[in-house]
MMTF fields as JSON, N, C-alpha, C and O atoms, coordinates in Angstrom:
{
  "mmtfVersion": "1.0.0",
  "mmtfProducer": "UNKNOWN",
  "numBonds": 371,
  "numAtoms": 372,
  "numGroups": 93,
  "numChains": 1,
  "numModels": 1,
  "chainsPerModel": [1],
  "groupsPerChain": [93],
  "chainIdList": ["A"],
  "bondAtomList": [4, 2, 8, 6, 12, 10, 16, 14, 20, 18, 24, 22, 28, 26, 32, 30, 36, 34, 40, 38, 44, 42, 48, 46, 52, 50, 56, 54, 60, 58, 64, 62, 68, 66, 72, 70, 76, 74, 80, 78, 84, 82, 88, 86, 92, 90, 96, 94, 100, 98, 104, 102, 108, 106, 112, 110, 116, 114, 120, 118, 124, 122, 128, 126, 132, 130, 136, 134, 140, 138, 144, 142, 148, 146, 152, 150, 156, 154, 160, 158, 164, 162, 168, 166, 172, 170, 176, 174, 180, 178, 184, 182, 188, 186, 192, 190, 196, 194, 200, 198, 204, 202, 208, 206, 212, 210, 216, 214, 220, 218, 224, 222, 228, 226, 232, 230, 236, 234, 240, 238, 244, 242, 248, 246, 252, 250, 256, 254, 260, 258, 264, 262, 268, 266, 272, 270, 276, 274, 280, 278, 284, 282, 288, 286, 292, 290, 296, 294, 300, 298, 304, 302, 308, 306, 312, 310, 316, 314, 320, 318, 324, 322, 328, 326, 332, 330, 336, 334, 340, 338, 344, 342, 348, 346, 352, 350, 356, 354, 360, 358, 364, 362, 368, 366],
  "bondOrderList": [1, 1, 1, 1, 1, 1, 1, 1, 1, 1, 1, 1, 1, 1, 1, 1, 1, 1, 1, 1, 1, 1, 1, 1, 1, 1, 1, 1, 1, 1, 1, 1, 1, 1, 1, 1, 1, 1, 1, 1, 1, 1, 1, 1, 1, 1, 1, 1, 1, 1, 1, 1, 1, 1, 1, 1, 1, 1, 1, 1, 1, 1, 1, 1, 1, 1, 1, 1, 1, 1, 1, 1, 1, 1, 1, 1, 1, 1, 1, 1, 1, 1, 1, 1, 1, 1, 1, 1, 1, 1, 1, 1],
  "groupList": [{"groupName": "MET", "atomNameList": ["N", "CA", "C", "O"], "elementList": ["N", "C", "C", "O"], "formalChargeList": [0, 0, 0, 0], "bondAtomList": [1, 0, 2, 1, 3, 2], "bondOrderList": [1, 1, 2], "singleLetterCode": "M", "chemCompType": "L-PEPTIDE LINKING"}, {"groupName": "LYS", "atomNameList": ["N", "CA", "C", "O"], "elementList": ["N", "C", "C", "O"], "formalChargeList": [0, 0, 0, 0], "bondAtomList": [1, 0, 2, 1, 3, 2], "bondOrderList": [1, 1, 2], "singleLetterCode": "K", "chemCompType": "L-PEPTIDE LINKING"}, {"groupName": "GLN", "atomNameList": ["N", "CA", "C", "O"], "elementList": ["N", "C", "C", "O"], "formalChargeList": [0, 0, 0, 0], "bondAtomList": [1, 0, 2, 1, 3, 2], "bondOrderList": [1, 1, 2], "singleLetterCode": "Q", "chemCompType": "L-PEPTIDE LINKING"}, {"groupName": "GLU", "atomNameList": ["N", "CA", "C", "O"], "elementList": ["N", "C", "C", "O"], "formalChargeList": [0, 0, 0, 0], "bondAtomList": [1, 0, 2, 1, 3, 2], "bondOrderList": [1, 1, 2], "singleLetterCode": "E", "chemCompType": "L-PEPTIDE LINKING"}, {"groupName": "HIS", "atomNameList": ["N", "CA", "C", "O"], "elementList": ["N", "C", "C", "O"], "formalChargeList": [0, 0, 0, 0], "bondAtomList": [1, 0, 2, 1, 3, 2], "bondOrderList": [1, 1, 2], "singleLetterCode": "H", "chemCompType": "L-PEPTIDE LINKING"}, {"groupName": "ASP", "atomNameList": ["N", "CA", "C", "O"], "elementList": ["N", "C", "C", "O"], "formalChargeList": [0, 0, 0, 0], "bondAtomList": [1, 0, 2, 1, 3, 2], "bondOrderList": [1, 1, 2], "singleLetterCode": "D", "chemCompType": "L-PEPTIDE LINKING"}, {"groupName": "TYR", "atomNameList": ["N", "CA", "C", "O"], "elementList": ["N", "C", "C", "O"], "formalChargeList": [0, 0, 0, 0], "bondAtomList": [1, 0, 2, 1, 3, 2], "bondOrderList": [1, 1, 2], "singleLetterCode": "Y", "chemCompType": "L-PEPTIDE LINKING"}, {"groupName": "LEU", "atomNameList": ["N", "CA", "C", "O"], "elementList": ["N", "C", "C", "O"], "formalChargeList": [0, 0, 0, 0], "bondAtomList": [1, 0, 2, 1, 3, 2], "bondOrderList": [1, 1, 2], "singleLetterCode": "L", "chemCompType": "L-PEPTIDE LINKING"}, {"groupName": "ILE", "atomNameList": ["N", "CA", "C", "O"], "elementList": ["N", "C", "C", "O"], "formalChargeList": [0, 0, 0, 0], "bondAtomList": [1, 0, 2, 1, 3, 2], "bondOrderList": [1, 1, 2], "singleLetterCode": "I", "chemCompType": "L-PEPTIDE LINKING"}, {"groupName": "ALA", "atomNameList": ["N", "CA", "C", "O"], "elementList": ["N", "C", "C", "O"], "formalChargeList": [0, 0, 0, 0], "bondAtomList": [1, 0, 2, 1, 3, 2], "bondOrderList": [1, 1, 2], "singleLetterCode": "A", "chemCompType": "L-PEPTIDE LINKING"}, {"groupName": "ASN", "atomNameList": ["N", "CA", "C", "O"], "elementList": ["N", "C", "C", "O"], "formalChargeList": [0, 0, 0, 0], "bondAtomList": [1, 0, 2, 1, 3, 2], "bondOrderList": [1, 1, 2], "singleLetterCode": "N", "chemCompType": "L-PEPTIDE LINKING"}, {"groupName": "TRP", "atomNameList": ["N", "CA", "C", "O"], "elementList": ["N", "C", "C", "O"], "formalChargeList": [0, 0, 0, 0], "bondAtomList": [1, 0, 2, 1, 3, 2], "bondOrderList": [1, 1, 2], "singleLetterCode": "W", "chemCompType": "L-PEPTIDE LINKING"}, {"groupName": "THR", "atomNameList": ["N", "CA", "C", "O"], "elementList": ["N", "C", "C", "O"], "formalChargeList": [0, 0, 0, 0], "bondAtomList": [1, 0, 2, 1, 3, 2], "bondOrderList": [1, 1, 2], "singleLetterCode": "T", "chemCompType": "L-PEPTIDE LINKING"}, {"groupName": "VAL", "atomNameList": ["N", "CA", "C", "O"], "elementList": ["N", "C", "C", "O"], "formalChargeList": [0, 0, 0, 0], "bondAtomList": [1, 0, 2, 1, 3, 2], "bondOrderList": [1, 1, 2], "singleLetterCode": "V", "chemCompType": "L-PEPTIDE LINKING"}, {"groupName": "GLY", "atomNameList": ["N", "CA", "C", "O"], "elementList": ["N", "C", "C", "O"], "formalChargeList": [0, 0, 0, 0], "bondAtomList": [1, 0, 2, 1, 3, 2], "bondOrderList": [1, 1, 2], "singleLetterCode": "G", "chemCompType": "PEPTIDE LINKING"}, {"groupName": "ARG", "atomNameList": ["N", "CA", "C", "O"], "elementList": ["N", "C", "C", "O"], "formalChargeList": [0, 0, 0, 0], "bondAtomList": [1, 0, 2, 1, 3, 2], "bondOrderList": [1, 1, 2], "singleLetterCode": "R", "chemCompType": "L-PEPTIDE LINKING"}, {"groupName": "PRO", "atomNameList": ["N", "CA", "C", "O"], "elementList": ["N", "C", "C", "O"], "formalChargeList": [0, 0, 0, 0], "bondAtomList": [1, 0, 2, 1, 3, 2], "bondOrderList": [1, 1, 2], "singleLetterCode": "P", "chemCompType": "L-PEPTIDE LINKING"}, {"groupName": "PHE", "atomNameList": ["N", "CA", "C", "O"], "elementList": ["N", "C", "C", "O"], "formalChargeList": [0, 0, 0, 0], "bondAtomList": [1, 0, 2, 1, 3, 2], "bondOrderList": [1, 1, 2], "singleLetterCode": "F", "chemCompType": "L-PEPTIDE LINKING"}, {"groupName": "CYS", "atomNameList": ["N", "CA", "C", "O"], "elementList": ["N", "C", "C", "O"], "formalChargeList": [0, 0, 0, 0], "bondAtomList": [1, 0, 2, 1, 3, 2], "bondOrderList": [1, 1, 2], "singleLetterCode": "C", "chemCompType": "L-PEPTIDE LINKING"}, {"groupName": "SER", "atomNameList": ["N", "CA", "C", "O"], "elementList": ["N", "C", "C", "O"], "formalChargeList": [0, 0, 0, 0], "bondAtomList": [1, 0, 2, 1, 3, 2], "bondOrderList": [1, 1, 2], "singleLetterCode": "S", "chemCompType": "L-PEPTIDE LINKING"}],
  "groupTypeList": [0, 1, 2, 3, 4, 1, 5, 6, 7, 3, 3, 4, 8, 9, 10, 11, 4, 12, 13, 3, 10, 14, 6, 13, 15, 10, 7, 5, 8, 2, 7, 7, 10, 0, 6, 3, 4, 8, 6, 15, 2, 6, 7, 5, 16, 2, 17, 13, 7, 12, 1, 11, 18, 19, 19, 18, 13, 0, 5, 0, 13, 6, 15, 7, 6, 1, 6, 6, 17, 19, 7, 16, 2, 3, 3, 13, 2, 12, 7, 12, 4, 19, 13, 12, 8, 1, 1, 15, 14, 15, 16, 1, 1],
  "groupIdList": [1, 2, 3, 4, 5, 6, 7, 8, 9, 10, 11, 12, 13, 14, 15, 16, 17, 18, 19, 20, 21, 22, 23, 24, 25, 26, 27, 28, 29, 30, 31, 32, 33, 34, 35, 36, 37, 38, 39, 40, 41, 42, 43, 44, 45, 46, 47, 48, 49, 50, 51, 52, 53, 54, 55, 56, 57, 58, 59, 60, 61, 62, 63, 64, 65, 66, 67, 68, 69, 70, 71, 72, 73, 74, 75, 76, 77, 78, 79, 80, 81, 82, 83, 84, 85, 86, 87, 88, 89, 90, 91, 92, 93],
  "secStructList": [7, 7, 2, 2, 2, 2, 2, 2, 2, 2, 2, 6, 2, 2, 2, 2, 2, 2, 2, 2, 6, 6, 7, 7, 7, 7, 7, 7, 2, 2, 2, 2, 2, 2, 2, 2, 2, 2, 2, 2, 2, 2, 6, 7, 6, 6, 7, 7, 7, 7, 6, 6, 7, 2, 2, 2, 2, 2, 2, 2, 2, 2, 2, 2, 2, 2, 2, 2, 2, 6, 1, 7, 6, 6, 6, 1, 7, 1, 7, 6, 6, 7, 7, 7, 7, 7, 7, 7, 1, 7, 7, 7, 7],
  "xCoordList": [5.4, 4.349, 3.025, 2.734, 2.24, 0.967, 0.001, 0.046, -0.858, -1.805, -2.77, -3.132, -3.163, -4.093, -3.41, -4.087, -2.107, -1.39, -1.242, -1.392, -0.943, -0.856, -2.199, -2.251, -3.253, -4.594, -4.922, -5.557, -4.494, -4.758, -3.98, -4.531, -2.711, -1.942, -2.516, -2.528, -2.994, -3.661, -4.887, -5.122, -5.698, -6.944, -6.745, -7.565, -5.66, -5.394, -4.265, -3.525, -4.108, -3.06, -3.143, -2.148, -4.312, -4.492, -3.634, -3.192, -3.412, -2.501, -1.072, -0.383, -0.645, 0.703, 0.758, 1.761, -0.296, -0.305, -0.263, 0.348, -0.91, -0.83, 0.562, 1.037, 1.199, 2.594, 3.509, 4.393, 3.335, 4.102, 3.992, 4.961, 2.785, 2.565, 3.0, 2.876, 3.507, 4.112, 3.219, 3.537, 2.149, 1.265, 0.595, 0.613, 0.011, -0.765, -2.042, -2.027, -3.151, -4.413, -4.706, -4.009, -5.704, -6.024, -6.512, -7.423, -5.865, -6.215, -6.874, -6.529, -7.812, -8.512, -7.548, -6.549, -7.856, -6.981, -6.847, -5.778, -7.939, -7.859, -6.906, -6.184, -6.917, -5.999, -4.557, -3.685, -4.291, -2.954, -2.472, -1.309, -3.368, -3.018, -2.606, -1.667, -3.331, -3.021, -1.682, -0.876, -1.468, -0.201, 0.929, 1.968, 0.716, 1.791, 2.073, 3.228, 0.986, 1.144, 1.949, 2.881, 1.586, 2.35, 3.781, 4.685, 4.012, 5.376, 6.206, 7.354, 5.636, 6.342, 6.633, 7.675, 5.736, 5.896, 7.03, 7.758, 7.182, 8.118, 9.328, 10.343, 9.263, 10.417, 11.123, 12.344, 10.398, 11.073, 10.138, 9.168, 10.435, 9.55, 9.507, 8.573, 10.465, 10.544, 9.885, 9.896, 9.312, 8.783, 7.559, 6.662, 7.553, 6.396, 5.99, 6.803, 4.748, 4.248, 3.657, 2.871, 4.028, 3.398, 2.263, 2.474, 1.058, -0.093, -0.513, -1.098, -0.231, -0.622, 0.416, 0.169, 1.552, 2.633, 2.505, 2.782, 2.101, 1.831, 3.087, 3.007, 4.241, 5.472, 5.896, 6.46, 5.631, 5.893, 5.022, 5.502, 3.76, 2.843, 3.266, 3.262, 3.648, 4.076, 5.319, 5.381, 6.321, 7.49, 7.201, 7.792, 6.298, 5.948, 5.267, 5.6, 4.317, 3.612, 4.631, 4.586, 5.515, 6.531, 7.404, 7.584, 7.934, 8.818, 8.085, 8.656, 6.825, 6.054, 5.753, 5.883, 5.361, 5.079, 6.361, 6.369, 7.455, 8.755, 9.1, 9.519, 8.939, 9.22, 8.321, 8.783, 7.003, 6.066, 6.452, 6.392, 6.84, 7.21, 8.57, 8.84, 9.393, 10.659, 10.542, 11.528, 9.384, 9.169, 9.281, 9.073, 9.601, 9.676, 8.337, 7.256, 8.474, 7.294, 6.155, 5.009, 6.381, 5.256, 4.47, 3.315, 5.087, 4.348, 3.561, 2.568, 3.985, 3.32, 2.231, 2.477, 1.039, -0.089, 0.041, 0.733, -0.635, -0.591, -1.486, -2.706, -0.902, -1.683, -1.172, -1.925, 0.033, 0.724, -0.092, -0.239, -0.601, -1.362, -2.768, -3.226, -3.432, -4.792, -5.895, -7.076, -5.5, -6.463, -6.822, -5.929, -8.108, -8.571, -8.872, -9.448, -8.494, -8.711, -9.867, -9.887, -10.847, -12.002, -11.698, -11.113, -12.111, -11.952, -13.051, -14.185, -12.691, -13.735, -14.126, -13.432, -15.212, -15.659, -16.856, -17.394, -17.262, -18.418, -18.063, -16.922, -19.04, -18.753, -18.656, -19.303, -17.834, -17.665, -18.9, -19.6, -19.16, -20.312, -20.005, -20.865],
  "yCoordList": [13.26, 12.864, 13.432, 13.391, 13.958, 14.516, 13.451, 12.296, 13.852, 12.939, 12.314, 11.143, 13.077, 12.604, 11.494, 10.55, 11.569, 10.522, 9.318, 8.202, 9.492, 8.345, 7.594, 6.365, 8.36, 7.746, 6.983, 5.929, 7.512, 6.892, 5.556, 4.538, 5.569, 4.373, 3.299, 2.104, 3.803, 2.891, 2.257, 1.06, 3.086, 2.639, 1.532, 0.624, 1.639, 0.685, -0.265, -0.659, -0.645, -1.531, -2.924, -3.645, -3.278, -4.598, -4.734, -5.827, -3.607, -3.668, -4.036, -4.752, -3.521, -3.891, -5.375, -6.021, -5.934, -7.345, -8.226, -9.295, -7.776, -8.532, -8.491, -9.476, -7.344, -7.212, -8.083, -8.725, -8.135, -9.051, -10.475, -11.234, -10.844, -12.185, -12.448, -13.571, -11.43, -11.587, -11.303, -11.727, -10.622, -10.261, -8.926, -8.452, -8.349, -7.111, -7.262, -7.675, -6.932, -7.038, -5.815, -4.807, -5.874, -4.696, -3.574, -3.751, -2.4, -1.244, -0.189, -0.014, 0.505, 1.551, 2.7, 2.9, 3.446, 4.51, 5.625, 6.218, 5.909, 6.9, 6.511, 7.348, 5.222, 4.732, 4.795, 5.161, 4.453, 4.532, 5.988, 6.271, 6.912, 8.323, 8.87, 9.657, 8.432, 8.941, 8.308, 8.99, 7.029, 6.419, 7.118, 7.396, 7.411, 8.138, 9.513, 9.91, 10.242, 11.56, 11.482, 12.259, 10.543, 10.376, 10.016, 10.547, 9.105, 8.679, 9.859, 10.022, 10.672, 11.85, 12.871, 13.525, 13.012, 14.008, 13.61, 14.486, 12.362, 11.948, 11.193, 11.189, 10.547, 9.719, 10.246, 10.395, 10.534, 10.955, 11.854, 11.377, 13.177, 14.084, 13.83, 14.283, 13.137, 12.868, 11.557, 11.205, 10.827, 9.488, 9.544, 10.368, 8.622, 8.459, 7.019, 6.141, 6.746, 5.368, 4.912, 5.633, 3.716, 3.073, 2.249, 1.145, 2.788, 2.166, 0.81, 0.039, 0.49, -0.812, -1.921, -3.101, -1.516, -2.465, -2.955, -2.194, -4.181, -4.675, -4.725, -4.479, -5.033, -5.053, -3.617, -3.42, -2.635, -1.263, -0.817, -0.193, -1.151, -0.84, -1.517, -0.913, -2.817, -3.572, -2.947, -2.815, -2.554, -1.908, -0.583, -0.279, 0.2, 1.456, 1.282, 1.974, 0.348, 0.101, -0.424, -0.04, -1.305, -1.857, -0.726, -0.623, 0.107, 1.171, 2.212, 2.748, 2.503, 3.497, 2.975, 3.724, 1.723, 1.214, 1.009, 1.196, 0.628, 0.515, 1.872, 1.946, 2.932, 4.27, 4.595, 5.105, 4.289, 4.55, 3.825, 4.407, 2.568, 1.814, 2.247, 1.976, 2.892, 3.378, 4.694, 5.157, 5.306, 6.536, 6.254, 5.113, 7.245, 7.028, 6.423, 6.747, 5.533, 4.769, 5.64, 5.248, 6.805, 7.626, 8.162, 8.557, 8.181, 8.626, 7.504, 7.767, 6.257, 5.133, 4.621, 4.332, 4.523, 4.021, 2.476, 1.838, 1.932, 0.476, -0.132, 0.021, -0.829, -1.405, -2.693, -3.43, -3.015, -4.055, -5.336, -5.784, -5.898, -7.146, -7.043, -7.927, -5.931, -5.707, -6.385, -6.314, -7.027, -7.677, -9.045, -9.826, -9.34, -10.62, -11.525, -11.083, -12.778, -13.728, -14.629, -15.241, -14.717, -15.601, -16.969, -17.133, -17.949, -19.302, -19.597, -19.141, -20.374, -20.749, -22.192, -22.969, -22.528, -23.929, -24.1, -23.143, -25.338, -25.661, -25.573, -25.832, -25.204, -25.208, -26.645, -27.543, -26.846, -28.198, -28.613, -27.778, -29.904, -30.459, -30.682, -31.144],
  "zCoordList": [7.191, 6.291, 6.807, 8.003, 5.883, 6.224, 6.74, 6.317, 7.645, 8.25, 7.203, 7.316, 6.228, 5.217, 4.411, 4.004, 4.168, 3.422, 4.264, 3.769, 5.565, 6.467, 6.523, 6.465, 6.634, 6.697, 5.417, 5.457, 4.313, 2.996, 2.931, 2.511, 3.344, 3.353, 4.296, 3.999, 5.457, 6.45, 5.871, 6.036, 5.166, 4.623, 3.555, 3.422, 2.823, 1.734, 2.058, 1.157, 3.303, 3.738, 3.104, 3.032, 2.659, 2.021, 0.75, 0.398, 0.079, -1.076, -0.708, -1.434, 0.451, 0.972, 1.257, 0.955, 1.833, 2.143, 0.892, 0.9, -0.17, -1.415, -2.031, -2.597, -1.912, -2.409, -1.604, -2.172, -0.304, 0.556, 0.08, 0.122, -0.381, -0.865, -2.288, -2.776, -2.963, -4.278, -5.471, -6.583, -5.283, -6.415, -6.085, -4.948, -7.116, -6.962, -7.736, -8.895, -7.107, -7.788, -8.625, -8.503, -9.462, -10.264, -9.351, -8.542, -9.512, -8.684, -9.536, -10.704, -8.955, -9.641, -9.974, -9.282, -11.031, -11.493, -10.439, -10.296, -9.702, -8.658, -7.542, -7.0, -7.207, -6.214, -6.66, -5.873, -7.88, -8.463, -8.531, -8.244, -8.913, -8.984, -7.612, -7.489, -6.601, -5.249, -4.745, -4.112, -5.028, -4.666, -5.357, -4.759, -6.657, -7.444, -6.826, -6.67, -6.474, -5.862, -4.57, -4.364, -3.705, -2.431, -2.695, -2.05, -3.653, -3.984, -4.459, -4.045, -5.316, -5.851, -4.759, -4.786, -3.811, -2.781, -1.794, -1.325, -1.487, -0.439, -0.898, -0.202, -2.053, -2.478, -3.702, -3.684, -4.766, -6.02, -6.824, -7.412, -6.85, -7.597, -9.111, -9.771, -9.664, -11.094, -11.495, -12.674, -10.547, -10.773, -11.675, -11.499, -12.665, -13.56, -13.523, -13.809, -13.176, -13.043, -14.354, -14.969, -14.788, -15.914, -15.349, -14.847, -15.432, -14.702, -15.182, -14.42, -16.438, -16.97, -16.68, -16.93, -16.159, -15.848, -14.409, -13.481, -14.204, -12.863, -12.006, -10.803, -12.582, -11.799, -11.4, -10.323, -12.251, -11.887, -10.693, -9.747, -10.776, -9.672, -8.414, -7.342, -8.532, -7.335, -6.719, -5.496, -7.52, -7.02, -6.328, -5.292, -6.896, -6.318, -4.934, -3.972, -4.87, -3.642, -2.54, -1.371, -3.009, -2.066, -1.493, -0.28, -2.375, -1.924, -1.077, -0.128, -1.412, -0.677, 0.757, 1.726, 0.878, 2.248, 3.027, 4.244, 2.359, 3.057, 3.644, 4.799, 2.897, 3.371, 4.555, 5.576, 4.408, 5.468, 6.778, 7.861, 6.653, 7.819, 8.414, 9.584, 7.646, 8.16, 8.9, 9.472, 8.909, 9.644, 11.122, 11.534, 11.943, 13.402, 13.898, 13.406, 14.895, 15.407, 15.792, 15.571, 16.359, 16.775, 15.597, 15.752, 14.404, 13.211, 12.551, 11.872, 12.737, 12.077, 13.026, 14.197, 12.479, 13.278, 13.372, 12.578, 14.345, 14.462, 13.438, 13.505, 12.475, 11.36, 10.859, 10.223, 11.093, 10.299, 10.066, 8.93, 11.114, 10.951, 11.554, 12.278, 11.227, 11.75, 10.915, 11.257, 9.84, 8.965, 9.56, 9.887, 9.702, 10.213, 9.045, 8.051, 9.145, 8.105, 8.451, 9.519, 7.542, 7.717, 7.18, 6.109, 7.953, 7.439, 6.461, 6.607, 5.454, 4.441, 4.619, 5.274, 4.045, 4.106, 4.987, 5.545, 5.101, 5.941, 7.407, 7.791, 8.237, 9.698, 10.181, 9.642, 11.21, 11.751, 12.52, 13.092, 12.529, 13.246, 14.703, 15.452]
}
């Protein structure tokens, strides 16, 4: 996998985390186009994404990141749980 595609997947890892939780948020058309391009290049050259179908987008993101994580460990950057979660609410007294 090209480094620019790895970097792109790393940059947008939050979309993978939302898919893991069972939903997908509204994604920009440029983001979907790049996901589709990467998917076609590495998984299925005949793939056509229905961009308005949220389950289609969710399946594509799921399969793309599963492929990315199945690459040899030296190719995958350390990213899986690098997202920090902020607590909400009032601070404790």
